[in-house]
N, C-alpha and C positions, 0 to 999 in steps of 0.2 A: 152535171159534173159534181162529184162528191166533195163535201167540205173537207179541207185539211185541218189537222189538229192545230189548235191555236198556238201551242208551244213551237210546233214545227214552222208555222207561218212566221213567227218572230225570230226563229233561230235560237231559242234559249232552252235550257233544261227545265224539267218540271219544278225543281227546287230553286229556281232562279229568284233572286231578290227583286223587290219592287223597283229599285234603281236600275238593275240590269234589264228588266223588262222595259222600263221607260227609255233607256238608252238604245235598246234594240229597235224600239218603235220609232224613235227620233231619226235613227239612221235610215230606216226604210221609208219613212214619210218624206224625208228630204230627197231621197233617191227617186221616188216614184210620184211625187206631187205633180198633179196635172199642169200647174203653172210652169213647171220645169220640163214637162213632156207633152206639149200641146199636140192634140190629135192622136196621141199614142194610146189606143184602147187597152193594150196589154198592161201598160204602166198604170192606167187608171184603175183597172181591176185589181192589180196588186196593191195599190194604195187603199182601195176599199177593203180588201182582205186584211191588210195589216191593221187598219183602223178598227175593224170589227174585233180582231183578236185583242188589240190593246184595250178596247172598251171593257172586255171581260176580264182579262188578266191584270189590268191595272186597278180593278175594283175588288177589294178583299171579299165582299159578300158574293159577288158573281164568280170570282175565281174559286172560292170554296165550293160553290154549287157545281161549277164545271169540273173540278177535280174529282168530285164524288159521283156525279151523274152524267158527265159528258155534255153534249149539245142539248140533250133533253132538260138538263138542270138549269139552263139559262134562257130557254125559249120564252119570249115575251117580256123579259126583264128590262129591255132597253128600247122597246118600241120599234117602229119601222123607220129606217134612216133615209132621208131624202138627200142623197149625195149631191144632187145637182145644186144644192144650196151651200155645200161645204167648201167649194173650191174658191174661196174669196181672195186668196193671196198667199204667196209663199211665206210672207213675213208672219202669218198667223202661227207658224210652227214654233216661233220663238217668244210668243207672248208672255210677258211677265216672268220669264225665267223658268216657267214650268208649263204644264199642259192643261191648266184649268181653262184658259180662254179658248183653246182650240176645241175642247170638248163642249164648252158652252155653245159654240157655233155648230159643231157636228151633231150633238145629241140633245140639244135643248136643255142643258143644265142638269145633267145627272139623271135622266130618265123621264122628265116631263116633256110634253110635246106641244109646240106652238100651233095654235089653230089659225093664226093670222101672222103675216110676216112683220118684221121690224121690232125694235125695242118697244116695250110697253104693250105688245099684243097679248091677247088672252092666251094663257098657257094651260094645258092639261096637267094635273098633278101626277106625281110619280106612281108607277105600278108597284104593288107590294106582293110578296111571296109568303105563302104559309104551307108548311109541310105537315101532312097527317099520315098516320098508319091505320089501316082498317083491316078487319078480318077477311080471310079468303072468301068466305060465304057472302059477305056484304059486297065485295067487289064483283062477284058473279051475278047476284040478284038485285044489286042497287040498295041504297039506304039514304038516310038523312043524318047528317052529323052537325052538332052545334060546335062552333069554334069561337074562341075569344082571342082578340088580338088588338094591338094599338095602331092608330093611324092619325094623321093630322087632319083635323076638321076645321072648317072656316070658323073664325072667331065670331061668336054670336053678337058681340057688341058692335064691331066694325063691319060685319058681313064679309070678312075676308080682305077688305081693302088695306088694312093696317093703319088707317088714319082715324084720329079721334072724330067723334060725331060732328059733322059739319065742316071739318077741316078738309082741305084739298091737297093736291100735290103740285110740285113745280118742276120745271126743267132742271136737271142736275147742273149746277154751276161749274162743276169740274170738267165734265165731258161735253157740256152743251147739248145733252140729249142723245148723243151718239151711242152711249153705253161703253165706249172704249176711249182709252187715252193712248197716245203714241209718243215714242221717244226714239232717238237715233241710237243704233247699236252697230258700230262699224259701218258697213256698206248698206245696212238694212234699216228700214223704218219699222220699228217693232210696235205691234198693237197688243194691248193687254186690257183685261176687264177693268172698268173704272172702279177704283176702290171706294168711292163715295156712294154710288148707287147700285153697285153689284151688277152692272151691265143692263139695268132696267131703263136708264135714260132719264129717270125722274127721281125725286126724293120727296118723302112725306114731310109736310110742314109741322104737323102735330101728331106724333105717333099715338096709336091707341094704347091706353094704359093697361087694358085687359091682356093684350097679347104682346105688348112691347113693340108694336109696329110690324110684327111678322105676318099678321093676318091669319094665323093658324094656332090651334091649340091641340096638344096631344091628348087623345081620348081613347079609352078602351071600350070595345063594343062586342056584343055577341050576335052572331048571325047563324042561320041554318043553311047548310050547304047540301044540295041534292047531288048525291053520287049516282050517276046513271048505271043501269045494269050492264055488265060486260066490260067495265072499265079495267084497263090493264095496268100492271105495275109501272110506275114512272110517268103515267099520263097526268094531265092537269085538267082542272075545271076552272073556267074563267068566270068571275063574278063582276059584271060591269059596274063601274062607278063606286067601288068599295075600297079603292086605294086612297092615297093622300089627296087632300083637297088641292086644287090648283092655286098658284099664286094670284093675288089680286082678285080673288073671287072666281077664278077659272074653274072649269069642271074637274071633278075628281078623276084620278086614274083608276085602273082596274086592280082587282085582287086575283092572283093566280094561286090556286090551291093545288099543290103537287101531291100525288097519291103514292104511298108505298103500301104494298099488299103483303100481309103476313102469310108465310107458308102454311099449308094445311097438313095435318098429321096423316091423312089418308088419301087426299085427292091432289092431283096435279092438273095443270091446264096447258093446252096447246091450241092457240087461236080460240075457236069456239067449242072445242072438244074437251071433255073431262076424262081423266084416267084414274083408275084405282085397281088395287090387287086384292083378290079374295082367295082364301085357302079352301081347298076341297080335299076329300080323302081319296085313297087309292080306289076304294070301291065306287065312289061317286064318279071318278074319272073313268073307270072301267065299264060300269054298268049304265052310266048316265043318271041324271037326277034333276029334280026341281029344287033349286035353292032360293033363299030369300035374301036380297041385298038391299041395304039402306042407301038411299041416294043423298046427295049433298043437301037437298032441301027438306030432308027428314022423312020422305016417303019410304015405304018398303015395297019393293017390286019383286015379282017372281021371275026367275031366270031359268031357262031350260038348258041343262048341261048335256051335250050330246054324248052318247056312249063312245068310249075309246078316245076321248079327247086327250091331247098331250099337254104336259106341263108347259106353262108359259103362253098358251094360246089365248087369243083375245076374242071376246064376245062383244058385239056392238049392240047397244040399246039406243034406238033412235029417239031424238028429241028429248034427251035427258041431260044435255050439256048446257052451255052458256047461252042465255038469251040476249040477243042484240040485233038491232035493225029489223025487227019484225020476224026474225027467224031464230032457230035454236039449234045449237050443235048437238053432238051425240055423246053418249057415255060409253067408254071402252073399259071392259072388265078383264083384267089379266088373271087367269086361273092358275093358282100355284098349288100343285099336288103335294100334299104333306105326307112324308114318310114317318110312320110312328116310331118314336125313339124306343119304346118298350112295347112288347106284345104279351098279351095274356097267354096262358097255356093253350086254351082253345083257339085263340086267334092264330097262334103259330101253327097249330095242326091244320087249320083251314088253308092257310097260305101254302103249306107244304103239299096238301092235296091239290091245290090249284096249280102248283108248279109241276107236279107229276101229270095232271090232266092235260096241261097245255104243252107238255114236252119242251120245257124251256131249254134253250141252247146254252151249254156251258162253255162253248168255244166260239163266241160271236166274232164275225169279221167286221172290220171298220167300214163305215159307210161314208160317202162324200159329205163334207161339211154343208154344201148347198142343200143336199137332201135332208140333212138333219134340221137345218133352219126352217124348212118348209113343214116339218112335222109339228 
């Protein structure tokens, strides 16, 4: 079943404000939450669908990518969601007066993924996105590109723990290690992220002076990215463990490199096939000829033009297209018969002789369009 547009899922217009998006999600989440609809698979799927839509539209960066590239722009930015762990209670929808706590529960705190359950478990760092534009030829034949970007790396002094050398951590006195605090709000017991420990369940006794207790430092780095041959516009290359470092010394997330391909002046692509147009003269089209055509990779190949070929006909050159998966597509050459804008005196005389010799019809009858297309 095809995905629905995220704006359609939440029932808002594309230009809706962040508050309108949040309100629309709150309404759907309350309506379809599994605690309110036990055993109702349809409600559970609608809850998942609405949650996925809000995760994208409620985040400025993801929303911008989605608005520009659609679903392809946000693939891999939020990790895989384990919804079986999200249905902890209807009261989570009201945590802290906003949606920060529910998304800490649903999505591991803004993109990071826990590798073990419970507060204080080791978490993977956030995935990062990098967009590059490459020439058409490099997309066809592959290349290597050096990129430079910033990411959070584990603090070299505390090794990502956030604690000063030799210092430990203790159970958070505010939440007693649960990572949440509760208070009554009308008929509901409302849970929100603990303000003292940020939901971790523990606090650092002596924060590291180098990183201020965060366990991470922002660094710029350069890496070489291998672009495989045959990559298409809008596709991505995943570089494992080159995203942000995980909290508390956890493993780093991944880097997603999204590729935009520049159009070529002479060549176009469809799947693994390449297309180009080549001009030929009236005499070459009438008599046939051997012409020389430059391919995308810089070779010059000889192409035989059959006598009597019509304008716009295609010639197929095998194995001169896009290489991918151990095979290669074809090159299709569209022949464009060029009519001279000016003729020399001798050229005009020759064409007049040809017209008389061939007995050209000065009162042609229309032919069916289908027949014309086949010529």
